[in-house]
Residue, then its C-alpha position, 0 to 999 in steps of 0.5 A: x641596862x638602864x641608860x644613865x641619866x645626867x642631873x642638872x647639877x652634873x650638867x652644870x659642873x661639866x659645863x664649868x669644866x668645859x669652860x676650863x677646857x676652852x682655855x686657848x693658847x698661851x700668848x707671850x706679851x709685852x705692854x705694847x702688844x695689840x691684845x694688851x692694848x685691848x685689855x679691859x678692867x671691869x669693876x663687876x669682876x675686879x671687886x668679885x675677888x679678895x684684894x691683897x693687903x698692902x703687904x701682900x701687894x708689895x711682896x708680890x710687886x717685889x717678886x715680879x720685878x725681881x723674877x718676872x711675872x710667872x703666872x699668866x693672866x686670864x682674859x675672857x675673849x669676848x669678841x672685840x675685847x679682852x676682859x681681865x678675869x684673873x691677875x688684876x694685881x699682876x696686870x697693874x704691876x707689870x704695866x707700871x714697870x713695863x714687865x712682860x707677862x703671859x696670858x691665857x685667852x678663855x671663852x665664856x658663854x656670858x658674864x655669869x659663866x665668867x663669874x662662876x669660873x672666878x668663884x671656883x678659882x678663888x675657892x681653889x686657892x689656899x691664901x684666903x681666909x676662912x671667912x672668905x671661903x665661907x662667903x664665896x661658898x655661899x655666893x656659889x650656892x645661891x648662884x647654883x640654886x638660881x640656875x637650877x630654878x626652884x627645884x634644887x635637886x637632880x631632875x632625873x635619877x636612877x634607883x641606884x643614884x638618889x637625888x641630892x640637893x645643891x647644898x649637898x653636892x657643893x658640900x661634897x666638892x668643898x669637903x664640908x657639910x650640907x648644913x655648913x653650905x646653907x650657913x655660908x649662904x646665910x652669912x653671905x646674904x647678911x654680909x651683902x645686906x651690911x655692906x650693900x654696894x661698898x665692896x671695900x667694906x665687904x673685903x675689909x670685913x672678910x680680911x679682918x681689917x675690920x675686926x668683926x667676927x663671922x658669928x656676930x654677922x651671923x647673929x644679925x640674921x633677924x635684923x631688918x635690911x635698914x638696920x643692917x645698912x646702918x650697921x654697915x655705915x657705923x662699921x665704915x666710919x670706924x664706930x666702936x660697935x661694942x658701945x651700941x646697945x643692940x649690937x653690944x648685947x649680940x657681942x656679949x652673947x657670942x662672946x659667951x658662946x665662943x668662951x663655952x666652946x673653947x672650955x668644951x674643947x679644953x675639957x674634952x682634950x683633957x679627959x681624953x689625954x687622961x684616959x690614954x695616959x691612965x688607960x681609964x674608961x672613966x675619963x673617956x666617959x667624961x669626954x663623951x658626956x661633954x661631947x653629947x652636950x655639945x651635939x645636943x646644942x648643935x642639933x638645936x641650933x641647926x634645927x632653928x636654921x632650917 
């Protein structure tokens, strides 16, 4: 029997799992403990995760004051310092109110490994927006590609296990299509260019504090970096984008597309309901015609992304 070979992607995933297994003992701390005094907050980690809204923060604060801090903070045990990886809001609330908390100490090989863990951890949470999930998946895809180098496929394979691209494997992990992962990366790249170093602006867009849709952001893919930065400045200053000609035209196009999608869904549901109610193949065929048209349009769009 041929020896099973492990792909580079599998090795990376196992490495990530190994990092999780490296979580050390849970420690019960108070604000005067030795470890607490050595906790370090670094901006590159703090700004990597979605911030809470004011209402969410106030609710969390009240819960912790009433019931204590139930969830442990995650600290990267980086030799002589303990870098906060997960639980920034809980740490702030506990220290301000002198509330005891628990921590898990984790060993990471380097900062990139810690960031990989943070992205994976955030994607496992349910209380983040669809836009945030898309952005984080896109970031994860970019990071995984960099690790694997130019060859995004498994470097070794057997006859029974054909090579899969990074996008395909991540799609399986997150239960989305390969094309969705690739669009997620495009979204993340454009959004990063729009927001540049302004992390607050980025999260305000992802959390819908600034009401601009993912479709509009995606429609800016052909704009220059300079134009994208200008869009970011306009968003930061609260300028009404619909009054700006190049954006107005794109908004109109996207609104028309979204309206067309809503109509197609409504019509399909109508004909399917009629087909079921009247046991009518005619109505079912009408629904199928609409779906075929949608499929053709999607294939055209996906072809343009490749």
